[in-house]
C-alpha positions as CSV (number, residue, x, y, z in Angstrom):
1,M,-26.3,-42.3,-48.1
2,A,-23.3,-44.3,-49.1
3,K,-21.4,-41.0,-49.5
4,N,-22.2,-40.1,-45.9
5,N,-21.1,-43.5,-44.6
6,N,-17.8,-43.1,-46.5
7,L,-17.3,-39.7,-44.9
8,K,-18.0,-41.1,-41.5
9,K,-15.5,-43.9,-42.0
10,E,-12.9,-41.4,-43.3
11,D,-13.5,-39.2,-40.2
12,Q,-13.2,-42.3,-37.9
13,A,-10.0,-43.3,-39.6
14,N,-8.6,-39.7,-39.2
15,V,-9.4,-39.8,-35.5
16,A,-7.9,-43.2,-35.1
17,E,-4.7,-42.0,-36.8
18,A,-4.5,-38.9,-34.6
19,L,-5.0,-41.0,-31.5
20,S,-2.3,-43.4,-32.7
21,K,0.1,-40.5,-33.2
22,T,-0.7,-39.1,-29.8
23,E,0.0,-42.5,-28.2
24,Q,3.2,-42.7,-30.1
25,F,4.3,-39.3,-28.9
26,F,3.5,-40.1,-25.2
27,E,5.3,-43.4,-25.5
28,K,8.3,-41.8,-27.1
29,N,8.5,-39.0,-24.5
30,K,7.1,-40.8,-21.5
31,K,10.1,-40.3,-19.3
32,Q,10.5,-36.6,-20.1
33,I,6.7,-36.0,-19.4
34,V,6.9,-37.9,-16.1
35,Y,9.9,-36.0,-15.0
36,T,8.2,-32.7,-16.0
37,I,5.1,-33.6,-14.0
38,V,7.1,-34.7,-11.0
39,G,9.2,-31.6,-11.1
40,A,6.1,-29.4,-11.2
41,V,4.6,-31.2,-8.2
42,V,7.9,-31.0,-6.3
43,L,8.1,-27.2,-7.1
44,V,4.6,-26.6,-5.8
45,A,5.3,-28.6,-2.7
46,L,8.5,-26.6,-2.0
47,I,6.6,-23.3,-2.5
48,L,3.9,-24.4,-0.1
49,S,6.4,-25.7,2.4
50,Y,8.4,-22.5,2.3
51,K,5.2,-20.4,2.9
52,A,4.0,-22.7,5.7
53,F,7.2,-23.3,7.6
54,I,9.3,-20.2,6.9
55,V,7.2,-17.2,5.7
56,A,4.2,-17.8,8.0
57,P,6.3,-18.2,11.3
58,K,8.3,-15.1,10.4
59,Q,5.1,-13.1,9.8
60,K,3.7,-14.3,13.1
61,E,7.0,-13.4,14.9
62,A,7.1,-10.0,13.3
63,Q,3.5,-9.3,14.3
64,N,4.3,-10.3,17.9
65,Q,7.2,-7.8,17.9
66,M,4.9,-5.1,16.4
67,F,2.5,-5.4,19.4
68,T,4.7,-3.6,21.9
69,A,5.9,-1.0,19.4
70,E,2.3,-0.2,18.5
71,R,1.5,0.2,22.2
72,Y,4.2,2.8,22.6
73,F,3.0,4.5,19.4
74,R,-0.5,4.8,20.7
75,A,0.9,6.3,23.9
76,D,2.8,9.0,21.9
77,S,6.1,7.5,23.0
78,F,7.6,7.8,19.6
79,N,11.2,7.3,20.5
80,L,10.4,4.0,22.2
81,A,8.1,3.0,19.4
82,L,10.8,3.6,16.8
83,N,13.9,2.4,18.6
84,G,12.6,-0.1,21.2
85,D,12.9,-0.3,24.9
86,G,15.9,-2.7,25.3
87,N,13.6,-5.7,25.5
88,A,11.1,-5.3,22.7
89,L,12.2,-4.2,19.2
90,G,11.1,-0.8,17.8
91,F,9.8,-0.3,14.3
92,E,13.3,0.4,12.9
93,K,14.7,-2.9,14.0
94,I,11.5,-4.7,13.0
95,M,11.8,-3.3,9.5
96,S,15.5,-4.3,9.4
97,K,14.9,-7.8,10.6
98,Y,11.6,-8.7,9.0
99,G,11.1,-6.3,6.2
100,S,7.7,-6.5,4.5
101,K,6.8,-9.6,6.6
102,A,5.9,-7.2,9.4
103,G,3.2,-5.7,7.2
104,A,2.9,-2.5,5.2
105,A,1.8,-0.5,8.3
106,V,5.3,-0.7,9.8
107,Y,6.5,1.9,7.3
108,L,3.7,4.2,8.1
109,Y,4.3,3.9,11.9
110,A,8.0,4.4,11.5
111,G,7.5,7.4,9.2
112,I,5.1,9.1,11.7
113,C,7.6,8.5,14.5
114,E,10.4,10.1,12.6
115,L,8.1,13.0,11.7
116,Q,7.2,13.5,15.4
117,L,10.9,13.3,16.3
118,G,11.8,16.0,13.8
119,N,13.6,13.8,11.4
120,N,11.8,14.9,8.2
121,D,14.0,13.2,5.6
122,A,13.8,9.8,7.4
123,A,10.1,10.3,7.8
124,I,9.6,10.8,4.0
125,K,11.8,7.8,3.2
126,Y,9.6,5.5,5.3
127,L,6.3,7.0,4.3
128,E,7.1,6.6,0.6
129,K,7.5,2.9,1.2
130,Y,4.0,2.5,2.6
131,N,1.9,0.6,0.0
132,G,-1.0,-0.5,2.1
133,K,-4.5,-0.9,0.7
134,D,-6.4,1.0,3.4
135,N,-7.5,4.4,2.0
136,I,-7.5,6.2,5.4
137,M,-3.9,5.1,6.2
138,S,-2.7,5.7,2.6
139,A,-4.1,9.3,2.9
140,R,-2.4,9.8,6.2
141,A,0.9,8.7,4.7
142,K,0.5,11.3,1.9
143,A,-0.5,14.0,4.4
144,C,2.5,13.2,6.7
145,I,4.8,13.5,3.7
146,G,3.2,17.0,3.1
147,D,3.9,17.8,6.8
148,A,7.5,16.8,6.5
149,L,7.9,18.9,3.4
150,V,6.4,21.9,5.1
151,N,8.9,21.4,8.0
152,K,11.7,21.4,5.4
153,G,10.4,24.7,3.9
154,D,9.1,23.1,0.7
155,I,5.6,24.6,0.8
156,K,5.0,24.2,-2.9
157,G,5.9,20.5,-2.8
158,A,3.7,19.9,0.2
159,V,0.5,21.2,-1.5
160,S,0.2,18.3,-3.9
161,Y,0.6,15.7,-1.1
162,F,-2.2,17.3,0.9
163,K,-4.5,17.4,-2.1
164,D,-3.7,13.8,-3.0
165,A,-4.4,12.8,0.6
166,A,-7.9,14.5,0.4
167,K,-8.7,12.6,-2.9
168,I,-7.6,9.2,-1.4
169,S,-9.6,9.4,1.8
170,D,-12.7,11.2,0.5
171,N,-14.2,11.5,3.9
172,I,-14.4,14.0,6.8
173,L,-10.6,13.7,7.2
174,S,-10.2,15.2,3.7
175,A,-11.3,18.5,5.1
176,G,-8.2,18.7,7.3
177,Y,-5.9,17.8,4.4
178,L,-7.6,20.4,2.1
179,F,-7.3,23.0,4.9
180,K,-3.5,22.4,5.1
181,A,-3.4,22.8,1.3
182,G,-5.2,26.1,1.6
183,L,-2.8,27.4,4.2
184,C,0.1,26.4,1.9
185,Y,-1.5,28.3,-1.0
186,E,-1.9,31.4,1.3
187,E,1.8,31.1,2.3
188,L,2.7,30.9,-1.5
189,K,0.6,34.1,-2.1
190,Q,-1.9,32.2,-4.2
191,P,-5.3,33.4,-2.8
192,K,-7.3,32.1,-5.8
193,E,-6.1,28.5,-5.2
194,A,-6.6,28.9,-1.5
195,L,-10.1,30.1,-1.9
196,A,-10.9,27.1,-4.2
197,V,-9.9,24.5,-1.6
198,Y,-11.6,26.4,1.2
199,Q,-14.8,26.5,-0.9
200,Q,-14.4,22.7,-1.5
201,I,-14.4,22.2,2.3
202,K,-17.5,24.4,2.6
203,D,-19.3,22.5,-0.1
204,N,-18.3,18.9,0.6
205,Y,-17.5,18.8,4.3
206,P,-19.5,21.4,6.1
207,Q,-19.9,19.3,9.3
208,S,-16.2,18.8,9.7
209,P,-14.3,20.9,12.3
210,E,-12.6,22.8,9.4
211,G,-16.0,23.2,7.7
212,V,-17.5,24.9,10.7
213,E,-14.8,27.5,10.8
214,I,-14.1,27.8,7.0
215,D,-16.3,30.9,6.4
216,K,-13.8,33.2,8.2
217,Y,-11.0,31.9,6.0
218,I,-13.0,32.5,2.9
219,S,-14.0,36.0,4.1
220,R,-10.4,36.8,4.9
221,I,-9.3,36.1,1.3
222,A,-12.4,37.7,-0.3
223,E,-11.8,41.0,1.5
């Protein structure tokens, strides 16, 4: 019992000594510790202020500018959507002025506009910058790059984008992307690969517009 008491007293002494050393450390470095804490608090305050008073207003301003450009886009007025109407900015100036603050979709919109206007290289440049989280929009961006490559005569390069688009979306829209991949394979004189993607449409998306008509494409290759 006495041995246990001695051990407890020794432990208490060790704890007391450790606490004393800790107190001495804080006393010795008190100013430096206070400055570090204050600096951290000021840094956090500056970051929060920057987000609240600079980033957030810029984002709101960019979104307001996007409204008119999106309206032109929905009306298929791709030139006005891209370049503006003299009063409201188009996607190109919005990207230049606000960058990513306008949101990831601005690159997709701009890329589709350039594609519709026949500017394939510019379309690819913008579409490759799109990094949104929406699977449907991400798939469309990939498919539009495929369309631009087809327009440029790079059929082989386009196939992988169409197939990637189909994997990303994994819904009825995938049938359309796979169908484009199949047509590319046919153009490349690769009937086996074309048949494989057509069969994928038949098996996985039979109710899609492409699925309803796919048997005649399968039959054409099988003949």
